[in-house]
PAZAPA-4460 file (N, C-alpha, C; in steps of 0.05 Angstrom, whole numbers, plus 32768, in hexadecimal, padded with zeros to 4 digits):
% residues 100
    n_x    n_y    n_z   ca_x   ca_y   ca_z    c_x    c_y    c_z   seq   type   mol
   8011   7FE6   7FF2   8002   8005   7FFF   8015   8013   8002     1      M     A
   8010   8035   8000   8012   8049   7FED   8016   805F   7FFD     2      I     A
   802A   805E   8007   8020   807B   8024   8026   808F   8014     3      N     A
   8007   80A4   8011   8008   80B7   8007   801B   80CB   8021     4      Y     A
   8019   80D9   8034   8018   80E7   8047   803C   80E2   8049     5      S     A
   8047   80DE   8034   8065   80DD   8034   8068   80EA   8020     6      K     A
   805D   80E8   8010   805D   8106   7FF1   8052   811A   7FEB     7      Y     A
   8046   811D   8002   8030   812C   8011   8048   8148   8003     8      E     A
   8068   8156   8020   8070   8167   8016   807E   8164   7FF7     9      P     A
   808C   8159   7FF0   808D   815E   7FCC   8079   815F   7FCB    10      I     A
   8062   8159   7FC3   8044   8167   7FB5   8046   8184   7FC1    11      R     A
   8044   8194   7FDB   8039   819E   7FD8   804C   81B5   7FCC    12      A     A
   806F   81A5   7FC3   8082   81BD   7FC4   807D   81C0   7F9F    13      I     A
   8078   81A4   7F93   8074   81AB   7F7F   805B   81C1   7F6D    14      L     A
   8041   81B7   7F82   802D   81D1   7F7D   803A   81EF   7F8B    15      L     A
   8047   81EE   7F8E   8050   820F   7F9C   8066   8216   7F87    16      F     A
   806F   8202   7F7A   808F   8203   7F63   807C   8215   7F4D    17      V     A
   805D   8202   7F40   804E   820C   7F33   804B   821F   7F30    18      I     A
   8038   8227   7F47   802D   823B   7F4D   8042   825F   7F49    19      I     A
   805A   8257   7F5C   806D   8269   7F5E   8078   8276   7F35    20      M     A
   8071   8260   7F24   8076   8252   7F0B   805B   8268   7EFD    21      I     A
   8051   825D   7F05   8034   8267   7EF6   8028   8289   7EFD    22      V     A
   8030   8289   7F10   8032   82A8   7F1A   803F   82C1   7F08    23      G     A
   8054   82AC   7F10   8065   82BC   7F03   805D   82CD   7EE6    24      G     A
   8061   82B0   7EDA   8058   82AD   7EB6   803A   82C8   7EB4    25      T     A
   8033   82C7   7EC0   8019   82D7   7EC5   801B   82F5   7EC1    26      L     A
   802E   82F3   7EDF   8037   8309   7EE0   8046   831F   7ECE    27      I     A
   8055   830C   7EC4   8061   831A   7EAA   805C   8323   7E97    28      F     A
   803E   8308   7E8E   803A   8313   7E77   8021   831D   7E73    29      M     A
   8013   8333   7E91   8001   833E   7E95   8017   8358   7E8F    30      E     A
   8029   835E   7E96   8044   837D   7E9D   804E   8384   7E7A    31      L     A
   805B   836C   7E73   806C   8368   7E62   8060   8369   7E44    32      E     A
   803F   8361   7E50   802E   8355   7E35   8039   8349   7E2C    33      H     A
   804A   8325   7E2B   8055   8319   7E1B   8044   82FE   7E12    34      W     A
   8047   82F6   7E0B   8031   82D7   7E05   803D   82C0   7E20    35      S     A
   8029   82B5   7E1E   8030   82A0   7E3B   8048   828E   7E3B    36      F     A
   8058   828F   7E1F   8062   8282   7E21   8075   8282   7E21    37      L     A
   807F   82A9   7E1B   8094   82B3   7E1D   80A0   82BD   7E32    38      D     A
   8083   82C1   7E46   8081   82CC   7E67   8086   82AD   7E7C    39      A     A
   8086   829B   7E71   808A   8281   7E7F   80AB   8279   7E70    40      L     A
   80B4   8282   7E5E   80C9   8287   7E4C   80DF   8295   7E6A    41      Y     A
   80DD   82B4   7E67   80E8   82C1   7E7E   80E2   82B6   7E9E    42      F     A
   80C7   82B8   7EA4   80C4   829D   7EBE   80E4   8285   7ECD    43      T     A
   80DA   8272   7EAF   80F3   824B   7EC0   810A   8266   7EB6    44      V     A
   8117   8276   7EB0   8130   8278   7EA0   8135   828E   7EB8    45      S     A
   8122   829C   7EC8   8123   82AB   7EDE   8124   8297   7EF0    46      T     A
   811A   8288   7EF9   8126   8277   7F0C   8139   8269   7F16    47      V     A
   813D   8259   7EED   814F   8248   7EF7   8166   8254   7EF6    48      T     A
   8168   8274   7EF8   8185   8288   7EF1   818E   827A   7ED8    49      T     A
   818A   8277   7EC5   8192   826E   7EB0   818D   828D   7E99    50      V     A
   817B   82A1   7E8E   8181   82BB   7E9A   8185   82B7   7E72    51      G     A
   8179   82B2   7E5D   8197   82B4   7E49   8187   82D6   7E38    52      Y     A
   8175   82E7   7E51   8178   8307   7E4B   816B   8308   7E23    53      G     A
   815D   82F8   7E1A   8152   82F7   7E09   8138   830D   7E06    54      D     A
   812E   8303   7E18   8110   8310   7E26   8124   8323   7E42    55      F     A
   8117   8339   7E43   811D   834B   7E62   8109   835F   7E61    56      V     A
   8104   8360   7E7D   80F6   8373   7E89   80F6   8390   7E77    57      A     A
   80EA   83A0   7E6A   80E9   83B3   7E64   80D5   83CD   7E82    58      T     A
   80BE   83C6   7E80   80A9   83DC   7E9D   80B6   83E3   7EB0    59      Q     A
   80C1   83F3   7EC2   80CB   83ED   7ED9   80C1   83DD   7EE9    60      P     A
   80A2   83DE   7EF9   80A0   83D1   7F05   8098   83AE   7EF2    61      A     A
   80AA   83A4   7EE4   809D   838D   7ED9   80C2   838B   7EE4    62      T     A
   80D3   839A   7EE1   80EE   8392   7EED   80EC   8390   7F18    63      K     A
   80D9   83A5   7F19   80E4   8398   7F38   80D6   8386   7F3D    64      L     A
   80BD   837F   7F36   80AA   8365   7F37   80C6   8344   7F2C    65      I     A
   80D3   8351   7F17   80DC   8335   7F1A   80FF   8340   7F22    66      A     A
   8102   8350   7F32   8113   8349   7F50   8118   833C   7F5D    67      I     A
   80FE   834E   7F79   80E6   833E   7F89   80E6   831F   7F81    68      I     A
   80E2   8310   7F65   80D9   82F9   7F5E   80F9   82E0   7F59    69      Y     A
   810F   8301   7F46   8125   82EF   7F4E   8124   82E7   7F72    70      M     A
   8128   8304   7F88   8132   82F4   7F94   811F   82E9   7FAC    71      L     A
   810B   82DD   7FA2   8100   82CB   7FB4   80FA   82B6   7FA3    72      L     A
   80EC   82B3   7F8E   80FA   8291   7F7B   810F   8285   7F7D    73      S     A
   8129   8291   7F7C   8136   8284   7F77   8137   8270   7F93    74      V     A
   8148   827A   7FAD   8148   8270   7FC3   8124   8251   7FC9    75      P     A
   8119   826C   7FC6   80FF   8252   7FC9   8106   8237   7FBA    76      L     A
   8104   8241   7FA4   810F   8229   7F97   811B   8210   7F97    77      L     A
   813D   8226   7F9E   814C   820B   7FB4   8149   8203   7FC8    78      L     A
   8132   820B   7FD3   812E   81FD   7FEB   8117   81EC   7FE0    79      I     A
   8107   81EE   7FD3   80FC   81E0   7FBD   8106   81B6   7FBE    80      S     A
   8115   81C0   7FB1   8135   81AD   7FAA   8133   819C   7FBC    81      V     A
   813E   81AE   7FCB   814A   81A1   7FE4   813E   8192   8002    82      G     A
   8116   8196   7FFD   810E   818F   8006   8107   8177   7FF6    83      V     A
   8106   816E   7FE4   80F8   8154   7FCD   8123   8143   7FD0    84      I     A
   8136   815D   7FD8   8156   813B   7FDC   8147   8136   7FEC    85      A     A
   813E   814D   800A   8148   8136   8023   8132   8128   8019    86      D     A
   811C   8126   801C   8103   8115   8019   810A   80F7   800B    87      S     A
   8111   80F8   7FED   8120   80E4   7FE0   8126   80D7   7FED    88      V     A
   8150   80E0   8002   815A   80DD   8012   8155   80C6   802A    89      Y     A
   813D   80D7   8032   8134   80CC   8046   811F   80BE   804A    90      H     A
   810C   80B0   8031   8115   8098   802F   8112   8079   8022    91      E     A
   8135   808C   8009   8143   807B   800E   814D   806C   8023    92      R     A
   815C   8082   8037   8166   806D   8055   8155   8062   805C    93      E     A
   812D   8069   806B   812C   805A   8068   811E   803D   8061    94      K     A
   811C   8039   8049   8122   8023   8037   8138   8008   8037    95      N     A
   814E   8008   803D   815E   8005   803C   8168   8006   8055    96      S     A
   8156   8010   8066   8165   7FFF   8089   814B   7FE8   808E    97      N     A
   813B   7FED   8081   8121   7FD3   807D   8132   7FBB   8072    98      K     A
   813F   7FBE   8061   8159   7FA9   8047   8160   7F9F   805F    99      T     A
   816E   7FAB   8078   8180   7F9E   8091   8184   7F86   809B   100      K     A
***
């Protein structure tokens, strides 16, 4: 039987990351008048710190929001990855203790 409660933190984090990316996409779509795909591309390249520079914020309000988004989203994404890695590690450790 699958214990669904052990997956709750991972589900919550994945939902949070999706909301963070979709929220950023919708904000940049509205402020910069970009298509959904262009705004999603900008959002993902910003969160992953790739930042190719082919899409840039041009409006002062968008620049300010982009700065805040960068300062918040990058650490939150890294924390999310850490929590998922920790969950996987503890699950593997628990399973290896069962086999001993």
